[in-house]
N, C-alpha and C positions, 0 to 999 in steps of 0.2 A: 642096252642098256646100264648104265652108269651109279654103282650107291656105293656112298661116300658116307662109313658110318664113326661118327664122332669121338676117338678118344683122351678127350679130355680130359684132366682133374674130375671133374665134376661129373662126366659122365662114365668114365673109368669105373668111378665108385659108385654108380645106379645100375652100372651092369653090361658095357657094352661092349664088354669082350663074349659074353653068353651071348647078345644079339647077334655077333658078327659069329662065331660057333652055327648058327640056325643058320643062318643064310646059307655060310660053306654047304652046310649039311643039303639043304633044299638045292641049290646051285649044281650041288654034285649027282643025288638024285634023281634030277630033273633034267639032267644029259645038257646044261645051260653054260656050260663051260666056255663056250665061245660067243655066248650074247650077252652074259651079262661082266662087266666085270665091279670086281669087289674093292671097296679101296681103305683104310683107314684114314679120316681126317681128325686134326685137330682144332679147334672149336668153334662151333660152325653159330656163334653165338644165342645159344637159348640154354643157356648153361640151368637154369632155374626152374626150365619146363618140362627135366627125366632127358632122356636118353634122347640123341637130334641125329635123322639120319636122313640126308639128300638123295636123292633118286631125281637120276638128272637135273636137270633144274628146282625139283622140288623140295622144301623142306617139309620131313617130320618130324612133328615132337610126340615126347613121352610113348616113345617105343620102348617095349617090355618083349618078351622071351615069348611068352602068352602072346601078343598082337602082330610079331613079326610076319607070320607064315600069311597073316588076312593080311595085310598091309604089300606085302612083296606079290600074292598074288591080285590084287588089284591094281596094283600099277603093272605088273607083266600083262594083263586082262585091257589096260588101258593101252598099251604101246604095240599090243595083238590082237585087237578085236577078231571074234571069232568067224 
């Protein structure tokens, strides 16, 4: 799973680095370093919609430190059904 977090100026000001920190911890705590690629990205084109991330080919806007775990878990479950 490839995750890109926008670090352009708008997303940076809205907390993208906090989201990166939460994602790094999630990946590390769950031992998913080999399955998840976490990357910074410049503008993903949704500056007015809050922090934007891209998981594989899916854009997700309005990401916050409070909802990123749920977003990650949903994306992981979609790609790795039980």
